[in-house]
C-alpha positions in Angstrom: 112.0 115.2 60.4 111.1 112.4 58.0 109.4 113.6 54.9 107.4 112.1 52.0 109.7 110.9 49.2 109.6 112.8 46.0 109.1 111.1 42.6 110.2 111.2 39.0 109.6 109.3 35.8 111.5 106.2 34.7 111.3 102.6 33.7 110.6 99.8 36.2 113.7 97.7 35.5 117.2 97.1 36.7 118.8 96.2 40.1 117.5 97.4 43.5 119.6 97.3 46.7 117.5 96.9 49.8 118.8 97.1 53.4 116.5 95.4 55.9 116.7 94.2 59.5 117.8 90.6 59.8 114.4 89.7 61.3 112.5 91.1 58.3 115.0 89.6 55.8 114.6 86.2 57.3 111.0 86.0 58.4 109.0 88.1 56.0 110.8 89.5 53.0 111.4 86.3 51.0 107.7 85.7 50.4 107.0 89.4 49.6 109.9 89.7 47.3 108.7 86.6 45.5 105.4 88.3 44.8 107.2 91.5 43.8 109.4 89.6 41.4 106.4 88.0 39.8 104.8 91.5 39.3 108.1 93.2 38.2 110.2 90.6 36.5 112.6 93.2 35.1 113.8 94.2 38.6 116.3 92.2 40.6 116.6 92.7 44.3 119.7 92.5 46.4 119.0 92.3 50.2 121.6 93.3 52.8 120.6 92.4 56.4 121.4 94.8 59.3 121.5 93.7 62.9 118.7 96.0 64.0 116.2 98.6 62.7 117.8 101.7 64.1 121.5 101.4 63.1 122.6 103.7 60.4 123.5 102.5 56.9 125.9 104.0 54.3 124.0 105.7 51.5 126.2 104.2 48.8 125.3 100.6 49.9 121.6 100.6 49.3 118.7 102.3 47.4 115.9 101.6 49.9 116.0 100.7 53.6 113.3 99.0 55.6 113.7 100.3 59.2 111.9 99.6 62.4 111.8 102.9 64.3 110.4 104.1 67.6 109.9 107.6 68.9 113.6 108.6 68.6 114.4 108.8 64.8 117.3 111.2 65.0 119.6 108.8 63.3 117.4 108.8 60.2 116.5 112.5 59.9 118.7 112.6 56.7 116.3 110.1 55.1 112.9 110.5 53.5 110.1 108.0 53.0 106.9 106.7 54.5 105.7 105.0 57.6 103.9 101.8 56.6 102.5 100.0 59.6 103.0 98.9 63.2 105.0 95.7 63.7 102.9 93.7 66.1 104.5 91.7 68.9 103.2 89.2 71.3 104.4 87.1 74.2 105.1 83.5 73.2 106.2 80.3 74.7 106.7 76.7 73.4 104.0 74.1 73.8 106.5 72.0 75.7 107.2 74.9 78.1 103.5 75.3 78.8 102.9 71.5 79.2 103.0 71.9 83.0 102.4 75.7 83.3 99.4 77.9 82.8 99.5 80.1 79.8 99.6 83.8 80.9 96.8 85.7 79.2 97.7 89.2 80.4 100.8 90.9 81.6 99.9 90.5 85.2 100.1 86.7 84.8 103.8 86.6 83.9 104.9 86.2 87.5 106.7 82.9 88.2 107.4 82.3 84.5 110.9 81.9 83.0 111.7 85.1 81.1 113.9 85.8 78.0 115.0 89.4 77.3 117.2 91.3 74.9 120.7 92.5 75.6 122.8 95.2 73.9 120.7 97.6 71.7 117.8 95.1 71.7 117.4 95.7 75.5 116.6 99.3 74.8 113.6 98.8 72.5 110.2 99.8 74.0 108.8 96.3 74.0 111.8 94.8 75.9 111.7 97.7 78.4 108.0 97.1 78.9 108.4 93.4 79.4 111.3 93.8 81.8 109.3 96.3 83.9 106.0 94.3 83.7 107.4 90.9 84.6 109.1 91.8 87.8 108.2 88.6 89.5 109.3 86.4 86.6 112.7 84.5 86.6 115.1 86.0 84.1 117.0 83.0 82.6 118.4 84.2 79.2 119.3 87.3 77.3 120.2 87.5 73.6 121.2 90.2 71.1 118.6 89.5 68.4 115.0 88.4 68.0 116.1 85.4 66.0 118.2 84.2 68.9 115.3 84.8 71.3 113.0 82.9 69.0 115.3 79.9 69.1 115.4 80.0 72.9 111.6 80.2 73.1 111.2 77.4 70.6 113.5 75.2 72.6 111.5 75.7 75.8 113.8 78.2 77.7 110.9 80.4 78.7 108.6 83.2 77.4 109.5 86.3 75.5 107.9 89.1 73.4 108.6 88.4 69.7 107.4 89.7 66.3 104.2 88.0 65.3 105.3 87.6 61.7 108.2 85.4 63.0 106.0 83.2 65.1 102.5 82.8 63.7 103.5 79.9 61.5 105.3 78.0 64.3 103.0 75.2 65.4 105.1 74.5 68.5 104.6 78.0 69.8 101.6 79.4 71.7 100.8 83.1 71.6 100.0 84.1 75.2 98.9 87.7 74.7 99.6 90.7 72.5 102.1 93.4 73.5 100.3 96.7 73.7 100.5 98.6 70.4 102.2 101.6 72.0 105.2 99.5 72.7 105.6 98.2 69.2 107.8 99.8 66.6 106.8 101.4 63.3 108.0 100.0 60.0 109.4 102.7 57.6 110.4 102.5 53.9 113.2 105.0 53.5 115.9 106.3 51.2 118.6 108.9 51.6 117.4 112.3 50.6 120.0 112.7 47.9 119.1 109.4 46.2 117.2 109.8 42.9 113.8 108.3 43.4 113.4 106.3 40.2 110.8 104.0 38.8 112.3 100.9 40.4 112.3 102.5 43.9 108.8 103.8 43.5 107.5 100.4 42.3 109.2 98.6 45.2 108.1 101.0 47.8 104.5 101.1 46.7 104.3 97.3 46.3 105.9 96.5 49.6 103.8 99.0 51.5 100.6 97.4 50.2 101.9 93.9 51.0 103.1 94.8 54.5 99.7 96.2 55.3 98.1 92.9 54.3 100.3 90.7 56.5 101.0 92.9 59.5 
C-alpha cells in the first residue's frame, strides 16, 4: 500500500532526477518547472520521460516519479508518496472535423462519429475502456499507443477521442465536446522508492509541484 513519505532535514540545492510520463513531460511540466526554478534557483531538474504512468522505473535512475495510477497500483507498492489530484480528461475533436457534424455533448451522442482509441497498454486505461464501451455505434478509424499520437490525430481531423485536458485546453483548433466522468480518470501521484533518502530537494519539489498541480488541474 502507498504510504506518506517520511522527511528529514537538509539544504534545498543540488540536482534532482524526475521521471514523468511523456504526456506530462511535454504538456505540463515545462511551465511548472520554470516556476519551480524561479523559486529554487539552487536546484537543477533532470526529466526522463516514460511511455506511460504505470510502467515501473529503476530506483537508481530517478529521485522522484510522477505517475498516473488507477485502482491497480501493485507495480508501485514498493514506493511511497502522495496522491495529488485527478487528471481530468474530455472528449475532443477538431473544429474542421465538426464543420459538418454536430458536436456531441454527452456520451450518448457519440454514435455515428469517427472514433480514435488507444492500443497496447493505453487501451487498458479506464478512460479508453469507458469510451470503447460507450461509443458502440461510432466508427473506429484509428488506434495509437500514446496520448500525444492521439492528440495529433484529433488535431488533424481524424475523429474524436478522450484526451487529457491539460494537453488540449490551449489548442484553439480543438473543441471540447464533454468531460469524461471523473471515476474514469487516473490519479496523479508524486512518488519515490521507499529506500530513497527524502532530502530537502525532494521535499521542496514535491510540495511545490503538488501545489502547482492542484492549481492547474
